[in-house]
C-alpha positions in Angstrom: 132.5 46.1 112.7 129.1 44.7 112.0 127.6 46.7 109.5 124.1 45.0 109.9 121.7 47.7 112.2 118.4 47.3 113.4 115.9 49.9 112.3 111.9 50.3 112.9 109.6 52.5 111.6 107.5 54.5 113.3 104.6 53.0 115.4 101.0 53.9 115.0 100.6 53.1 118.5 99.1 55.0 121.3 101.1 58.2 122.1 102.5 59.1 125.2 104.3 62.1 126.3 107.6 61.3 127.8 109.4 63.9 129.7 113.1 64.0 130.5 116.1 61.8 130.4 114.6 59.5 133.3 111.6 58.7 131.0 113.2 58.3 127.8 115.5 55.9 129.6 112.4 53.8 131.0 111.0 53.8 127.4 113.7 52.0 125.7 112.9 48.6 126.0 109.7 49.3 125.3 110.7 51.1 121.8 113.1 48.0 121.2 110.9 45.0 122.8 114.0 44.1 124.5 116.8 45.5 126.7 119.6 46.2 124.1 122.9 45.4 126.3 126.1 46.3 124.8 124.3 48.6 122.0 124.3 51.6 120.4 120.6 53.0 120.2 119.6 55.7 118.0 116.0 57.1 117.6 114.7 59.5 115.1 112.2 62.6 116.4 110.1 64.5 114.0 108.2 67.7 114.4 107.8 70.0 117.3 106.5 67.7 119.8 109.4 64.9 119.0 107.3 62.0 117.5 109.4 59.0 117.7 110.6 57.7 114.2 113.0 55.1 113.0 115.2 53.4 115.3 118.7 51.7 115.0 120.7 49.5 117.2 124.4 48.3 116.8 126.8 46.4 119.1 129.0 48.7 120.5 132.8 48.7 118.6 135.2 47.2 121.0 138.3 49.0 119.3 137.9 52.8 120.1 139.4 53.8 116.7 136.0 52.2 115.2 134.0 54.7 117.0 134.3 57.6 114.7 133.8 55.8 111.0 130.6 54.0 113.0 129.2 57.0 114.0 129.3 58.4 110.8 127.9 55.3 109.5 125.0 54.8 111.8 123.9 59.0 111.6 123.8 58.5 107.9 122.0 55.7 108.0 119.5 57.0 110.2 118.8 59.9 108.8 118.5 58.6 105.3 116.2 55.7 106.3 114.1 57.9 107.9 113.8 60.0 104.6 113.2 57.5 102.9 110.1 56.1 105.1 109.1 59.3 106.6 110.5 62.5 106.8 113.9 63.8 107.5 114.3 63.7 111.2 114.4 67.1 113.2 116.6 65.9 115.9 117.9 62.4 117.3 118.4 60.5 121.1 121.4 58.5 121.3 121.4 55.8 123.8 124.6 54.0 124.9 124.2 50.7 127.0 126.7 48.8 128.5 126.9 46.8 132.0 130.4 47.5 133.5 132.9 44.9 132.7 135.3 43.2 135.5 136.4 45.5 138.2 135.0 48.7 136.3 132.1 50.5 138.0 129.2 51.7 136.1 130.2 55.6 136.4 133.8 54.6 134.7 131.8 52.7 132.2 129.6 55.8 131.5 133.0 57.8 131.3 134.9 55.2 128.6 132.0 55.7 126.7 131.8 59.3 126.6 134.2 59.7 123.4 131.5 57.7 121.4 128.8 59.8 122.9 130.6 62.7 121.4 131.5 61.2 117.9 127.6 60.6 117.3 127.0 63.8 118.5 129.3 65.2 115.7 128.2 62.8 113.3 124.4 63.9 113.6 125.3 67.4 113.9 127.4 67.4 110.7 124.2 66.4 108.7 122.2 69.1 110.3 120.0 67.1 112.6 121.0 67.6 116.5 121.1 65.4 119.3 118.7 66.2 121.6 119.8 63.7 123.8 122.4 61.2 124.9 122.2 58.8 127.9 124.3 55.8 129.0 122.8 53.2 130.6 124.8 51.1 132.9 124.0 48.6 135.9 120.4 49.9 136.6 121.5 53.7 136.3 121.4 56.4 133.5 123.7 59.6 133.0 122.6 61.8 130.2 126.0 63.6 128.1 124.4 66.7 127.3 122.9 68.1 130.7 125.6 70.2 132.9 123.6 70.2 135.7 125.0 68.1 138.7 121.7 68.8 140.5 119.6 66.7 138.0 122.2 64.4 136.7 125.0 63.9 139.3 128.1 62.0 139.0 126.9 58.8 140.2 124.3 58.8 138.1 120.5 58.3 138.7 118.6 54.6 139.6 116.2 53.6 136.6 112.8 53.3 137.8 111.5 50.0 139.1 110.1 48.0 136.4 106.3 48.5 135.5 106.1 52.0 137.7 106.3 54.5 134.7 103.7 55.8 132.5 105.6 54.3 129.7 105.1 50.7 131.5 101.3 51.3 132.1 101.0 52.5 128.5 102.9 49.2 127.0 100.8 47.1 129.1 97.7 48.5 128.1 98.6 48.2 124.4 99.9 44.9 125.2 103.9 45.2 124.1 106.0 43.2 125.8 109.6 43.3 126.9 111.5 39.8 125.7 114.3 40.4 128.2 117.9 41.2 127.4 119.4 41.1 123.9 121.8 38.7 125.4 119.3 36.3 126.6 117.2 36.2 123.2 120.4 35.8 121.3 121.3 33.0 123.9 118.3 30.9 122.7 119.5 30.8 119.4 123.2 30.2 120.2 125.1 26.9 119.6 125.8 24.2 122.1 128.6 24.5 124.0 131.3 22.4 123.0 130.5 19.7 125.4 127.0 19.1 124.3 128.2 19.4 120.3 130.7 16.6 119.8 128.2 14.0 118.8 126.0 16.5 116.8 129.5 17.7 114.8 130.2 14.0 114.2 126.4 13.7 112.7 127.2 16.8 110.8 130.2 15.1 109.5 128.7 11.8 108.6 125.8 13.3 106.9 128.2 15.6 105.0 129.9 13.0 103.2 126.7 11.3 102.0 124.7 14.2 101.2 126.9 16.6 99.7 128.2 14.5 96.4 124.4 14.2 96.1 123.5 18.2 96.3 126.4 18.9 93.5 124.6 16.2 91.1 121.8 17.9 88.8 119.2 14.6 89.9 120.1 13.8 93.4 119.7 17.3 93.9 116.2 17.1 93.9 115.6 14.2 95.6 117.8 15.8 98.6 115.3 18.6 98.4 112.5 16.4 98.7 114.0 14.2 101.4 114.8 17.1 103.6 111.5 18.8 103.3 109.7 15.6 104.2 112.1 15.0 107.1 111.5 18.9 108.0 107.7 18.4 108.0 107.7 15.7 110.0 109.8 17.2 112.7 107.3 20.3 112.8 104.7 17.8 113.0 106.3 16.1 116.2 107.2 19.8 117.8 103.3 20.6 117.2 102.2 17.3 119.0 104.7 17.9 121.7 103.2 19.6 124.3 100.5 18.1 126.8 98.0 19.2 129.4 98.8 23.1 128.4 102.6 22.4 129.6 104.6 24.3 126.9 107.8 22.6 125.9 111.1 24.6 126.3 114.2 24.9 124.0 115.8 22.2 125.7 112.8 20.3 125.4 112.8 20.8 121.5 116.2 20.0 121.5 115.3 16.3 122.9 113.1 15.6 120.2 115.4 16.0 117.4 118.2 13.1 117.0 121.6 14.8 115.8 121.3 12.8 112.7 117.9 14.1 111.9 119.2 17.8 112.5 122.3 17.0 110.5 120.5 15.8 107.4 118.2 19.0 107.6 120.9 21.2 108.0 122.8 20.5 105.3 119.6 20.1 103.3 118.5 23.7 103.8 121.9 25.0 102.4 120.3 24.5 99.0 118.6 28.1 98.1 115.5 26.1 96.4 114.6 23.7 99.4 115.3 26.8 102.1 112.7 28.9 99.8 109.9 26.3 100.4 110.4 25.7 103.9 110.0 29.5 103.9 106.2 28.6 103.3 105.4 27.5 106.6 104.9 31.0 107.6 101.5 31.1 109.1 99.2 29.8 112.0 100.1 26.6 114.1 102.4 25.5 111.3 104.4 28.9 111.8 104.5 28.2 115.6 106.1 24.5 115.1 108.0 25.6 112.3 109.9 28.6 114.2 110.7 26.2 117.0 112.2 23.9 114.6 114.4 26.4 112.8 115.6 27.8 116.5 116.6 24.4 117.5 118.4 23.5 113.8 120.1 26.8 114.7 121.4 25.6 117.8 122.7 22.6 116.0 125.0 24.6 113.9 128.2 23.4 116.2 132.2 23.9 115.5 133.0 24.3 112.0 129.6 24.3 111.0 128.2 27.5 112.7 128.0 29.4 109.3 125.6 27.3 108.1 123.4 28.5 110.9 122.3 31.5 108.6 120.0 29.3 106.6 117.5 28.2 109.8 118.3 31.6 111.4 117.1 33.4 108.5 113.9 31.2 108.2 113.4 31.9 112.3 113.8 35.5 111.5 111.1 35.3 108.7 108.4 33.5 110.5 108.7 35.7 113.5 108.6 38.6 111.3 105.8 37.1 109.6 103.8 36.4 112.7 104.5 40.1 114.3 107.3 39.1 116.4 109.7 41.9 115.0 112.2 42.2 117.9 112.4 38.2 117.4 113.2 39.0 113.7 115.6 41.3 114.2 117.6 39.3 116.6 117.6 36.0 114.4 118.4 38.0 111.4 120.9 40.1 113.0 122.5 36.5 114.0 121.9 35.1 110.6 124.0 37.8 109.0 126.9 37.5 111.9 127.0 33.8 111.0 127.5 34.6 107.3 127.4 38.4 106.3 126.9 37.8 102.4 123.6 35.9 103.1 121.3 37.3 100.5 118.1 36.1 102.1 118.9 37.2 105.5 120.3 41.0 104.0 117.1 41.4 101.9 114.7 40.2 105.2 116.5 42.5 107.5 116.3 45.3 105.1 112.6 44.9 104.6 111.9 44.3 108.4 114.0 47.4 109.4 112.3 49.7 107.1 109.0 48.7 108.3 107.7 46.7 105.0 104.6 44.6 105.3 105.5 40.9 105.5 102.0 40.3 103.4 103.9 41.1 100.1 106.1 38.4 100.5 103.7 35.9 102.0 101.6 37.1 99.2 104.2 35.7 96.6 104.7 32.7 98.3 101.2 31.8 98.4 101.0 32.4 94.6 104.3 30.5 94.0 102.7 27.2 96.0 99.4 27.8 93.8 101.4 27.6 90.5 103.5 24.8 91.8 100.1 22.5 92.6 99.2 23.1 89.1 102.2 22.1 87.8 101.9 18.7 90.2 98.3 18.3 88.5 99.9 18.4 85.1 102.6 15.7 86.1 105.1 17.8 85.2 109.0 17.5 87.0 108.4 19.7 89.3 105.3 18.1 90.0 107.1 14.8 90.5 109.7 16.7 92.6 106.7 17.9 95.0 105.4 14.7 95.7 108.7 13.3 96.3 108.9 15.9 99.3 105.7 14.1 100.9 104.2 17.7 101.1 102.1 19.8 98.8 104.0 23.0 100.5 106.7 24.7 98.6 108.0 27.2 96.1 110.0 28.3 93.4 113.1 30.3 94.4 111.9 34.0 95.6 113.8 35.9 93.3 116.7 38.5 94.4 115.1 42.0 93.5 118.4 43.5 94.2 120.6 41.6 91.7 121.9 38.0 91.0 124.1 38.0 94.2 127.7 37.7 94.7 129.9 35.3 92.9 133.4 34.2 94.7 136.3 33.9 92.7 137.1 30.6 94.6 135.4 28.8 97.4 136.8 29.5 100.9 139.3 26.8 102.0 137.9 24.0 104.6 138.8 24.6 108.4 140.3 21.5 110.0 140.0 20.9 113.6 141.9 17.9 113.8 139.4 15.6 113.4 139.1 12.3 111.4 140.7 12.4 108.1 138.9 13.7 105.0 136.4 15.6 107.6 137.7 18.9 106.5 137.5 17.9 102.9 133.8 17.1 103.5 133.0 20.6 105.1 134.6 22.3 102.3 132.6 20.2 99.8 129.2 21.5 102.0 130.3 25.2 101.5 130.8 24.7 98.1 127.4 23.4 98.1 125.7 26.2 99.7 127.0 28.3 96.6 124.5 26.6 94.3 121.5 28.2 93.0 119.2 26.4 90.9 121.3 26.8 87.8 124.4 25.5 89.4 126.0 29.0 89.5 128.3 30.5 92.3 126.0 32.0 94.7 125.4 32.7 98.5 121.5 33.4 99.4 
């Protein structure tokens, strides 16, 4: 079960009045910023007029025995989270979004998900918050689980409105709100390369691990690797920033073609160090942020085969830059994938929670700017930190962003390396890479 939900606080945007299931179903992608396929979505309503409040998304659990406990967890998360941010919801709207499986009709999908809708209604009711409406959206049609009237809610469902033809679409266009496609499409932009294209990248990661991990585990070598990683990452961002010509926007595939497998491997492994990753997080504003976001996305796609877990670092950076630049939908998708890659990744957990609670990213931006100023002063004094910063070839960086929730998790023992039948010693090297990811700046076991 994926415990990392996606929540957003109330919006101060132009108010619109939605009447009935049809307009609610049409509003969903505008509320989320994308079409949430294969998802449970819950939206809190406040006041007598049903003002939209917090919203929460989770992938539909595949096992039916998980539906009741998941429903209890989601109801409690949305209600408690709403109380912390705003006030207790007066009602909740539920959406179940899933296209039919192979050989299944949309109406059959709706019936298959009916027990899940009932679990959600009971879970909310047990906390004294009623479900005002529960809708199933499947294959371009919608059904209400709450309306017993076949005249307005026939068994075959009602068709969704054509895109751009409703009051919500008009208001969204006026407000500059865009729907970014489906959740599946957005996740596909960050997915690892398919196995046929990933072999060369996996070999490069193996080779880089054989060289870099022993250096990262060494106190002196670790600073050198950090400097080299940041310098190379800076060079790659410049390369990506200068790539577009004549107003042509470079695609994801074009970005992939600008980075060699060896370069990607070196930066991916270097970012497993917490301090290095935190210094890279400073590339968060303006044109620098645009190029950095393209780099983090490209590196996430390069975490292939047994290195999928290493995507947590570039995905978290991609989520942070997206959030920092105002793309909350993109941030939630990237951070959700980071937590799917490594559920214990503390930095992703903290950013995901902050983004979901509607906090202002400027607080963290201000912190990172302050860290950079302090480091620049140390560099001017010729301190050891300054020498490390000069080795990176960049004045931008930071000390670790402290974990306000605690000291992270200490593992009793490293995970076993996964063997894929490749060259002798490969599994051992991969295991040592994972060991390196557990180091904090004092060398203690920690996953952030």
